[in-house]
N, C-alpha and C positions, 0 to 999 in steps of 0.2 A: 896853621901850616901843615900839621900832621893830618888834620881832617881833610885838607885839600889834597894831600898826597894819597890818602886812602880812596877819596872820591875818584881821583884820576888813575888809580892803579888798574892793572890788567885784570885783577880778580873781579872788581866791581863791573868793569866793562864786559867781562865774560859772563857774569851773572845776568846783567841786563840783556845781553844777546840771547842767553838761554831762555829767559823769561819771555822775551819778545817772540822767539821761535816757538815756544810752547803755546802762547796765545794764538799765534798764527795757525799752528797745527790744529788747535781746538776749534777755531773758527772754521777752518777748512773742512774738518770732519763733520761739523754740524751741517754744513752746506753740501756735503758730499752725497752721492747717489746712495751710499750705504744707509745713511740716516733717513733719507727720503723713503727708501725701500722699507726700512724698519717701521717708520711711521705709517706707511701705507699698509703694511702687514698687520699692524695693531688694529687698524680700522677693518681690514678684511677678516681678521680673526674674530672681532667683535660681531661681525655680521653673520658669521657661520651659524650660531644658535638660532637667529631669526629665520635664516633660510631653511634650516632643518625643521623648524616649527611650521613654516608655511607648507613645506613639502608634506609633513605629517598630517596637517589639516586637510590638504587636498587628497591625500591617499585615503584617510579615514572617510572623507565625504564620498569618494568614489566607491569604496567598499560598502558603505551603508546604503548608497543608492542602488548598487547592484543587488545587495541582499533584499532590499525593499521591493525592487522590481521583480526579483525571483519569487518572493513570497506572494506578491499580488498576483502574479501569473498562475501560480499553483492554486491559490484560493479561487480565482476566476474559473479555471479549468475544473476544479473539484465541484464547485457549485453547479456548473453547467451539466456535468455528468450526473451529479446528484439529482437535479431536477428532471433530467430526461429519463433516467432509470425509474424514478418514482412515478412519473406519468405513465411509463410503460407498465409498471407493476400494478397500478390502479386500474388500468384498462384490461390487462391480461387476467386479472383476478375477478373480473365481473362475472359472477356465477350465472346470472340470468341473461346477460348479454344486452339487456335494454336499460333504460334509465327511469322507467316508471316507478318501480320499487326494486332498486338494485340490492342484491344480497351481498353483504360485505363478508370477506373471508380474509382475516388478518394474516393467518399463517401462510396462505397461498400467496398473498401479496408480498409478504416479507420474504418468502423463498425466492420469488421472481426478482425482487429488488436485490437481494444479496448476490444472486448469481450474476445478474447483469452488471451490477456495480463493480464486482470483482473483475469482470472481463474488461471493462473500459479503463479501470485504474491499474490494471496489471498487478493484481494482488490475489492472494489466496485467503479465503474466508474460513475462520474457525470460530464457531459460536457467533459472537458479535464483534469479532476483531478481523480487520482486513490487513493482512501482513504483506508489505511490498515485496515484489519479486524483481529480479534484474530487469532493468528497463523502466521500472516504475518511477515517476517523477517525485514521489513522496518519500521523505527521509525516514519515516517511521510508520507504525501501524495507525490505521484509521479506525476509530471506535464508533460503533453504532450504539448510541446511548438509549434511544427509545424508538419504538415503532408501534403505532396504535391506530385503531379504527376511529373515524370521526363521523358522527351523525349530523344531520342538518340542525343548525342552531348551536352546535358545540363551539367553544372558543378556539380560534386558530390565529396564526400570526396576521395581524392587520384587521381583526374583527371577529365575526361569527361565520361559520360555514354555511353557505347557501345550498350546498350539495354535499352528500356524503362522500367520504374518501378516506385517505390515510395520511398520517403525519409522522415524520421521522426526524430524529435529531442525531447528528454525527459530529465528531470532533476530528478535524483534519490537521495533521502536523505540516507546517510550511517551512520551518527552520529547525536545524538541529545543532547541538554543540556537545562536544565530549568534555565533560567536567571531571577534573582529576578526583580520584577516590569515590566518585559518584557514578560515572558512566554517561551514556548518551541522555541528554535532556532535550525536550522538544518545545518549541513554541507552536501552539495549535490554535486553530480558528474554529469556533463552534458554528454550526450551520443547522438550519431548520427549514423544512419544506413541507407544504401541504399539497397533495395531489388529489384532485377530485376523480370520482369514478366516471369513466367514459364508456360509451356504448361500443360493443364489439360487432354490432350488426351493420 
């Protein structure tokens, strides 16, 4: 009888109503737009690092592609100028003018080469160093490592010399980077060219 009275009392009915109301509110909150938005945001936030990584990859690829293209362009231009000025120097220094027994003059050929090469590369030459001036496409000094006369039968790139001439080796910077506490550092391309003596007649 006492238990029945407690069961039917207003306190119990009030508690049941409160519990029912709480469950209803909790269910409604779970299905609300707020929870949907929170769940969506969790997925969105999780995708941000992936998106940033993809953007980083594309950016790095674009930068490396640009640097590679620039370095290749500088190397191609440098070798073209290198070859043309070497050919000019070999012809201009032909002391006899003919090809029967051409007289080699390394100092004269080297002087011609250094002057002409400095003009086309927009550099000033000091000893064996070509220092870039404003407007030059090269980020650092070009180094003339070797310049020598070549007689018939001497080894040259690709085999043996069939005609006398001159061979030169240079080192061309194509990329530069400013390293902290060290200064400018260069990525350089070595080049070698053999120019045969040509007739001036």
